[in-house]
C-alpha positions in Angstrom: 10.5 -3.1 -16.7 10.4 0.6 -16.4 11.4 2.4 -13.4 7.7 3.2 -12.7 6.8 -0.5 -13.4 9.4 -1.6 -11.0 7.9 0.9 -8.0 4.3 -0.3 -8.6 5.5 -4.1 -8.6 7.6 -3.6 -5.3 4.6 -2.1 -3.8 2.5 -4.9 -5.1 4.7 -7.4 -3.4 4.7 -5.3 -0.2 0.8 -5.4 -0.3 0.7 -9.3 -1.1 3.1 -9.7 1.9 0.9 -7.8 4.2 -2.1 -9.1 2.9 -1.1 -12.8 3.6 0.2 -11.8 7.1 -3.0 -10.2 8.0 -5.0 -13.3 6.8 -2.8 -15.9 8.3 -1.3 -14.1 11.4 -2.8 -10.7 11.9 -1.1 -10.4 15.6 2.3 -10.2 14.2 1.7 -7.0 12.6 -0.5 -5.4 14.9 1.5 -6.3 17.9 4.7 -4.5 16.3 2.6 -1.5 16.3 1.1 -1.8 19.6 -2.5 -2.7 18.5 -4.6 -5.2 20.2 -5.2 -8.5 19.0 -8.3 -8.5 16.8 -11.5 -10.2 18.1 -13.4 -9.9 14.9 -12.7 -11.1 11.3 -12.4 -7.5 9.7 -8.7 -7.5 10.0 -8.5 -10.5 7.9 -11.2 -8.8 5.7 -8.6 -6.1 5.3 -5.9 -8.6 4.7 -7.8 -10.3 2.0 -8.4 -7.0 0.3 -4.8 -6.0 0.6 -3.7 -9.3 -0.9 -6.1 -9.0 -3.9 -4.8 -5.3 -4.6 -1.3 -6.7 -4.4 -2.2 -9.0 -7.1 -3.7 -6.1 -9.3 0.0 -4.1 -8.6 1.8 -7.0 -9.5 0.0 -7.6 -12.6 -0.2 -4.2 -13.8 3.3 -3.5 -13.5 4.2 -6.7 -15.6 1.8 -5.4 -18.1 3.4 -1.9 -18.0 -0.1 -0.3 -17.4 1.1 3.4 -17.0 -2.4 4.8 -16.7 -2.8 2.5 -13.8 0.6 3.6 -12.4 -0.7 7.4 -12.5 -4.0 6.4 -10.8 -1.9 4.6 -7.7 -0.1 7.7 -6.9 -3.1 9.8 -5.6 -4.8 6.8 -4.3 -1.6 6.0 -2.1 -1.2 9.6 -0.8 -5.2 9.4 0.0 -4.2 6.5 2.7 -2.4 8.7 5.1 -4.9 11.4 4.7 -7.8 8.9 5.9 -5.5 7.5 8.5 -5.0 10.7 9.9 -8.6 11.5 10.0 -9.3 8.3 11.7 -6.6 9.1 14.2 -7.8 12.8 14.6 -11.4 11.5 15.5 -10.3 8.9 17.9 -11.2 5.7 15.6 -7.6 4.5 15.9 -4.2 5.2 17.7 -1.5 7.2 16.1 0.5 4.1 15.4 -1.7 3.4 12.6 -0.2 6.3 10.7 3.0 4.1 10.6 1.2 1.9 8.1 0.5 4.8 5.9 4.0 5.9 5.8 4.7 2.8 3.3 2.0 4.2 1.1 3.4 7.6 0.9 7.0 6.4 0.2 5.6 4.4 -2.4 3.5 7.1 -4.1 6.6 9.3 -3.9 8.7 6.6 -5.7 6.3 6.0 -8.3 5.6 9.8 -9.0 9.4 10.4 -9.3 9.8 7.1 -11.5 6.9 8.4 -13.7 8.7 11.6 -14.2 12.0 10.0 -14.8 10.4 7.4 -17.4 8.6 10.5 -19.1 11.9 12.4 -19.4 13.8 9.5 -20.6 14.4 9.2 -24.4 12.3 6.2 -25.8 
């Protein structure tokens, strides 16, 4: 498995774990970040989406789908931008930005791994 595939695989595992947690016990991560318990199903819907995205990340990493890896970098950087806008407009508390830091760190890891894998001899 290439360095890039490992970074995407790891992020996929994170998404699967986050998704399962949000579906099964959403109060656990929400309370850690000072967010109120949900009274609507949307957090579980978001969990299901994270779980399914995690599946894609894991499977694409196993298949070494470089184009997918490249596309994930920009998308993961966009997460923190959206979260910052949500906070700026008062739709969410600033603690939401903590969730986005995982995406930024993962995007940086994947971007650096892409560069390293490209520079490495075949």
